[in-house]
ZALO-655970 format. One record per residue (C-alpha): x, y, z; residue number from 1; residue in one letter. Coordinates in pm, 1 decimal, decimal comma, always signed. Each point is the difference from the previous one (the first is absolute). Layout:
<bafis>
((X; Y; Z); NUM; "a");
...
</bafis>
This chain:
<bafis>
((+0,0; +0,0; +0,0); 1; "x");
((+112,0; +352,4; -76,6); 2; "x");
((-95,1; +288,2; +230,1); 3; "x");
((+53,3; +367,5; -78,1); 4; "x");
((-58,6; +264,0; +266,7); 5; "x");
((-6,6; +371,8; -81,3); 6; "x");
((+35,6; +216,0; +311,5); 7; "x");
((+145,7; +325,6; +128,7); 8; "x");
((+155,6; -194,7; +289,9); 9; "x");
((+198,6; -290,9; -150,9); 10; "x");
((+173,2; -61,5; +334,4); 11; "x");
((-336,9; -88,0; +152,8); 12; "x");
((+7,6; -319,9; -204,5); 13; "x");
((+332,1; -121,9; +147,8); 14; "x");
((-179,8; -271,1; +205,3); 15; "x");
((-62,8; -178,9; -330,5); 16; "x");
((+366,6; -104,0; +23,3); 17; "x");
((-49,3; -210,6; +313,7); 18; "x");
((-187,8; -309,7; +117,4); 19; "x");
((-196,8; -213,5; -245,0); 20; "x");
((-32,1; +273,0; -260,9); 21; "x");
((+372,5; +75,3; +12,4); 22; "x");
((+85,0; -368,2; -36,8); 23; "x");
((-243,9; -34,4; -289,4); 24; "x");
((+171,8; +293,1; -169,5); 25; "x");
((+342,5; -151,2; +58,4); 26; "x");
((-115,0; -329,2; -154,4); 27; "x");
((-145,7; +176,7; -300,9); 28; "x");
((-359,8; -95,2; +79,4); 29; "x");
((-95,0; +363,4; +43,9); 30; "x");
((+133,1; +287,4; -208,9); 31; "x");
((-67,8; +321,9; +194,1); 32; "x");
((+83,4; +337,4; -153,0); 33; "x");
((-49,2; +319,8; +201,8); 34; "x");
((-13,7; +331,4; -187,6); 35; "x");
((+22,0; +354,9; +133,1); 36; "x");
((-292,6; +199,4; -141,2); 37; "x");
((+195,9; +323,5; +28,4); 38; "x");
((+231,0; -104,0; -284,3); 39; "x");
((-296,2; +71,7; -229,8); 40; "x");
((-53,4; +350,0; +145,0); 41; "x");
((+172,8; +257,6; -219,4); 42; "x");
((+1,1; +323,2; +199,9); 43; "x");
((+284,7; +100,9; +229,3); 44; "x");
((-196,8; -101,9; +309,9); 45; "x");
((-98,9; -344,8; -138,2); 46; "x");
((-364,6; +84,8; +66,5); 47; "x");
((-246,6; -289,8; -13,1); 48; "x");
((-308,3; +165,5; +155,4); 49; "x");
((-222,5; +303,3; -38,0); 50; "x");
((-311,2; +157,3; +155,3); 51; "x");
((-332,0; -176,4; -62,6); 52; "x");
((-256,7; +130,4; -244,8); 53; "x");
((-311,9; +108,0; +189,0); 54; "x");
((+200,0; +100,9; +303,7); 55; "x");
((+41,9; -187,4; +324,9); 56; "x");
((+288,5; -97,8; +225,4); 57; "x");
((+307,9; -191,3; -105,5); 58; "x");
((+171,4; -55,1; -332,3); 59; "x");
((-64,2; -238,7; -289,3); 60; "x");
((+269,8; -193,9; -185,3); 61; "x");
((+39,7; +120,9; -358,6); 62; "x");
((-79,6; -190,1; -318,9); 63; "x");
((+326,6; +81,2; -180,2); 64; "x");
((+255,3; -178,2; +218,5); 65; "x");
((-229,1; -299,2; +53,8); 66; "x");
((-77,3; -37,2; -367,9); 67; "x");
((+365,0; +8,8; -99,0); 68; "x");
((+100,5; -233,4; +283,1); 69; "x");
((-262,0; -260,2; -87,7); 70; "x");
((+63,0; +21,5; -373,8); 71; "x");
((+371,4; -53,5; +50,1); 72; "x");
((-49,5; -280,3; +253,3); 73; "x");
((-236,5; -178,1; -237,3); 74; "x");
((+235,4; +42,5; -295,6); 75; "x");
((+295,8; -127,0; +202,6); 76; "x");
((-196,3; -300,2; +121,5); 77; "x");
((-122,6; -97,4; -344,8); 78; "x");
((+353,4; +36,5; -137,9); 79; "x");
((+126,1; -231,3; +276,9); 80; "x");
((-258,8; -262,1; -91,2); 81; "x");
((-258,6; +69,5; +271,0); 82; "x");
((-364,3; -36,5; -97,8); 83; "x");
((-358,3; +40,7; +121,4); 84; "x");
((+61,0; +296,6; +234,9); 85; "x");
((-256,9; +108,1; +257,9); 86; "x");
((-4,4; +332,4; +181,4); 87; "x");
((-46,4; -13,1; +378,7); 88; "x");
((-106,5; +330,6; +153,2); 89; "x");
((+7,2; +4,9; +382,5); 90; "x");
((-276,5; +231,4; +118,5); 91; "x");
((-237,5; +19,9; +299,7); 92; "x");
((-286,8; +21,6; -252,2); 93; "x");
((+90,3; -327,8; -170,5); 94; "x");
((-140,3; -351,0; +36,0); 95; "x");
((+105,7; -183,3; +318,2); 96; "x");
((+320,2; -199,0; -30,4); 97; "x");
((-78,0; -361,0; +92,1); 98; "x");
((+169,3; -336,6; -23,3); 99; "x");
((-214,1; -76,1; -304,2); 100; "x");
((+129,4; +312,6; -170,8); 101; "x");
((+356,6; -93,3; +98,0); 102; "x");
((-52,7; -335,4; -171,9); 103; "x");
((-138,8; +176,4; -307,8); 104; "x");
((+295,1; +238,7; -18,0); 105; "x");
((+250,5; -281,8; +53,0); 106; "x");
((-120,1; -153,6; -326,8); 107; "x");
((+99,9; +310,5; -194,6); 108; "x");
((+356,6; +12,5; -137,1); 109; "x");
((+53,4; +375,4; +32,8); 110; "x");
((-128,5; +253,8; +255,0); 111; "x");
((+62,5; +375,2; -11,0); 112; "x");
((-64,8; +187,4; +325,7); 113; "x");
((-80,2; +372,1; +23,3); 114; "x");
((+20,9; +97,3; +369,1); 115; "x");
((-122,1; +358,0; +27,6); 116; "x");
((+60,5; +278,5; +248,5); 117; "x");
((-193,2; +315,6; +88,0); 118; "x");
((-367,4; -23,4; -110,1); 119; "x");
((+74,7; -262,6; -264,4); 120; "x");
((+67,5; -10,3; -374,0); 121; "x");
((-197,9; +197,8; -257,8); 122; "x");
((-284,5; -236,9; -91,8); 123; "x");
((+72,7; +35,0; -369,6); 124; "x");
((+312,6; -211,2; +44,4); 125; "x");
((-198,7; -298,8; +121,7); 126; "x");
((-262,3; +55,6; -269,0); 127; "x");
((+265,4; +13,3; -271,4); 128; "x");
((+175,0; -322,0; +95,4); 129; "x");
((-326,7; -183,9; +59,2); 130; "x");
((-40,9; +13,5; -380,1); 131; "x");
((+326,1; -191,5; -42,2); 132; "x");
((+22,7; -249,4; +285,5); 133; "x");
((-189,2; -130,0; +303,2); 134; "x");
((-4,9; +244,5; +290,5); 135; "x");
((-44,7; -109,8; +360,9); 136; "x");
((-82,9; +279,1; +244,1); 137; "x");
((+70,6; -163,6; +335,1); 138; "x");
((-42,3; +95,2; +366,1); 139; "x");
((+181,7; -187,7; +276,6); 140; "x");
((-237,9; +125,8; +269,1); 141; "x");
((-249,8; +256,7; +115,6); 142; "x");
((+255,8; +261,6; +97,6); 143; "x");
((+217,3; +259,8; -171,7); 144; "x");
((+379,5; -5,1; -19,0); 145; "x");
((+239,9; +277,0; -100,7); 146; "x");
((+68,6; -185,6; -324,8); 147; "x");
((-45,1; -325,4; -186,9); 148; "x");
((+345,6; -149,4; +46,9); 149; "x");
((-97,6; -195,8; +311,7); 150; "x");
((-286,1; -149,9; -198,4); 151; "x");
((+245,0; -105,5; -271,1); 152; "x");
((+205,7; -185,7; +260,7); 153; "x");
((-309,8; -173,7; +135,8); 154; "x");
((-137,0; -101,9; -338,6); 155; "x");
((+337,5; -109,7; -137,2); 156; "x");
((+70,1; -226,3; +296,2); 157; "x");
((-348,5; -149,9; -9,0); 158; "x");
((+32,8; -69,1; -373,3); 159; "x");
((+363,9; -110,5; -6,7); 160; "x");
((-44,5; -273,3; +262,5); 161; "x");
((-257,1; -162,3; -229,5); 162; "x");
((+244,3; -32,7; -290,1); 163; "x");
((+130,7; -353,0; -64,3); 164; "x");
((+320,3; -71,0; +189,1); 165; "x");
((-1,5; +312,6; +217,7); 166; "x");
((-111,8; -176,4; +319,7); 167; "x");
((+221,9; -282,5; +121,5); 168; "x");
((-308,5; -216,5; +53,5); 169; "x");
((-227,9; +25,9; -302,4); 170; "x");
((-302,3; -85,0; +217,3); 171; "x");
((+67,6; +266,7; +263,6); 172; "x");
((-248,9; +251,6; -138,8); 173; "x");
((-285,2; -248,8; -49,0); 174; "x");
((-118,0; +28,7; +362,3); 175; "x");
((+42,6; +377,0; +22,5); 176; "x");
((-282,9; +212,1; +128,2); 177; "x");
((-224,1; +85,5; -297,3); 178; "x");
((+170,9; -259,2; -223,1); 179; "x");
((-227,4; -161,1; -260,9); 180; "x");
((-95,3; -356,2; +86,8); 181; "x");
((-164,5; -178,6; +293,8); 182; "x");
((+103,9; +273,0; +243,7); 183; "x");
((-125,5; +279,3; -226,9); 184; "x");
((-134,7; +306,0; +180,7); 185; "x");
((+128,7; -121,6; +336,2); 186; "x");
((+287,5; +145,7; +195,9); 187; "x");
((+286,6; -232,8; +76,9); 188; "x");
((-16,7; -148,9; +349,4); 189; "x");
((+272,1; -16,2; +268,6); 190; "x");
((+333,0; -172,7; -68,1); 191; "x");
((+257,1; -158,9; +232,1); 192; "x");
((+355,7; -133,1; -7,8); 193; "x");
((+257,3; -144,7; +242,8); 194; "x");
((+42,9; -5,9; +296,3); 195; "x");
((-322,0; -172,6; +113,3); 196; "x");
((-0,8; +203,5; +325,0); 197; "x");
((+82,1; +368,9; +30,1); 198; "x");
((-56,4; +205,5; +314,9); 199; "x");
((-259,4; -246,8; +117,4); 200; "x");
((-184,8; +2,0; -328,3); 201; "x");
((-40,0; -318,8; -199,7); 202; "x");
((-139,5; -73,7; -344,0); 203; "x");
((-330,9; -168,1; -90,1); 204; "x");
((+24,4; -376,9; +39,4); 205; "x");
((-158,2; -60,3; -338,4); 206; "x");
((+310,5; +139,8; -168,6); 207; "x");
((+204,8; -278,6; +161,4); 208; "x");
((-245,6; -274,0; -92,4); 209; "x");
((+127,7; -69,1; -349,3); 210; "x");
((-362,5; -33,7; -112,3); 211; "x");
((-6,7; +210,3; -315,3); 212; "x");
((-377,8; +7,9; -26,3); 213; "x");
((-45,9; +124,3; +355,8); 214; "x");
((+277,7; +255,3; -43,8); 215; "x");
((-158,2; +134,3; -319,1); 216; "x");
((-337,9; +28,5; +174,2); 217; "x");
((+155,1; +176,1; +300,1); 218; "x");
((+173,3; +249,3; -227,0); 219; "x");
((-320,2; +74,6; -185,2); 220; "x");
((-193,7; +41,3; +325,6); 221; "x");
((+265,1; +239,2; +130,9); 222; "x");
((-16,6; +190,4; -327,9); 223; "x");
((-373,6; +40,6; +56,1); 224; "x");
((+61,5; +122,7; +356,6); 225; "x");
((+251,1; +261,5; -111,3); 226; "x");
((-208,7; +112,6; -296,3); 227; "x");
((-314,5; +36,7; +210,0); 228; "x");
((+194,5; +210,6; +250,7); 229; "x");
((+208,4; +217,0; -233,3); 230; "x");
((-182,2; +4,5; -334,5); 231; "x");
((-364,5; -107,0; +42,5); 232; "x");
((-77,2; +172,6; -329,8); 233; "x");
((+182,7; -280,7; -180,2); 234; "x");
((-241,5; -255,9; +143,3); 235; "x");
((-302,8; +214,9; -77,9); 236; "x");
((+82,5; +30,9; -368,5); 237; "x");
((+130,7; -352,4; -50,2); 238; "x");
((-191,1; -236,4; -228,3); 239; "x");
((-167,6; -248,7; +238,9); 240; "x");
((+69,7; -275,9; -252,5); 241; "x");
((+364,5; +26,0; +108,6); 242; "x");
((-90,2; -132,2; +347,4); 243; "x");
((-25,4; -371,4; +69,9); 244; "x");
((-191,8; -162,9; +285,9); 245; "x");
((+286,9; +38,4; +247,8); 246; "x");
((+44,6; +365,0; -98,8); 247; "x");
((-367,1; +65,9; +68,9); 248; "x");
((+24,2; -171,5; +337,2); 249; "x");
((+297,9; +217,3; +90,3); 250; "x");
((-178,3; +316,5; -108,8); 251; "x");
((-298,1; -98,1; +213,4); 252; "x");
((+227,6; -46,2; +301,5); 253; "x");
((+142,7; +345,4; -67,5); 254; "x");
((-348,3; +153,6; -2,1); 255; "x");
((-65,6; +19,4; -373,5); 256; "x");
((-300,1; -130,5; -191,1); 257; "x");
((-124,9; +2,8; -360,4); 258; "x");
((-248,0; +267,5; -102,2); 259; "x");
((-284,7; -19,8; -252,1); 260; "x");
((+247,5; +30,5; -289,4); 261; "x");
((+221,6; -273,6; +142,9); 262; "x");
((+282,9; +233,8; +92,1); 263; "x");
((+124,6; -11,3; +357,4); 264; "x");
((-42,1; +280,2; +250,3); 265; "x");
((+34,1; +34,4; +374,1); 266; "x");
((-293,9; -133,1; +197,1); 267; "x");
((-197,3; +260,6; +201,1); 268; "x");
((+122,5; -158,5; +324,7); 269; "x");
((+364,7; +32,1; -107,6); 270; "x");
((-48,9; +361,3; -105,0); 271; "x");
((-144,6; +88,1; +339,8); 272; "x");
((+299,4; -155,8; +173,2); 273; "x");
</bafis>
């Protein structure tokens, strides 16, 4: 996979040289290229922003530098043999970034990130490139940062770990929270390692039983417990067809019951508690 990032703070992306992403780059599994937007600003102050039309606080990033930067990045990528680019625009007004979207992006061979500063990039830039390639406007959460570089780090790590050969154990991501499959829409439950006793705290006996079926059931039950506590909205919107008999029994124990449409919600008694 090739990744291009255009930013006014290239040094912000230094963490892409460490950990799994850094190792993937060193092995040639990930080709990351960081570009300084200001090199496409042609005045003596390297200006990349201006006041917004219609008034209002803050500044807006200009079309000129972004257009030149993206055109040149695309041309360079095509010349190097890259193909099927997609533009990823980190923005609080974008679609939520989820594990499903990470999986979708990991299937693309070339991502170009446009982390903005100030009040964002002139909308015409996004409109222009949407006529040439897929554009993903993505939000990593319901909050506002000073710029989009942190979002680039988050998205890149989430995507890169899904690429073949990046994780030491190819199955490591299959049981992640939000991962597609039998644990879909559930948070990952608690995990344990050696020693078996620490400060008077042990580990659940089932994990020592060697009974794979019981262990799998325990893990799924614990995933339900954590999801009900931390993200009940995931249960509420989950397709009830995804729950088997044991799942339904566990949800009942936790105070949840199916409604008229079959979807599960908290029972009135549980809500009052």
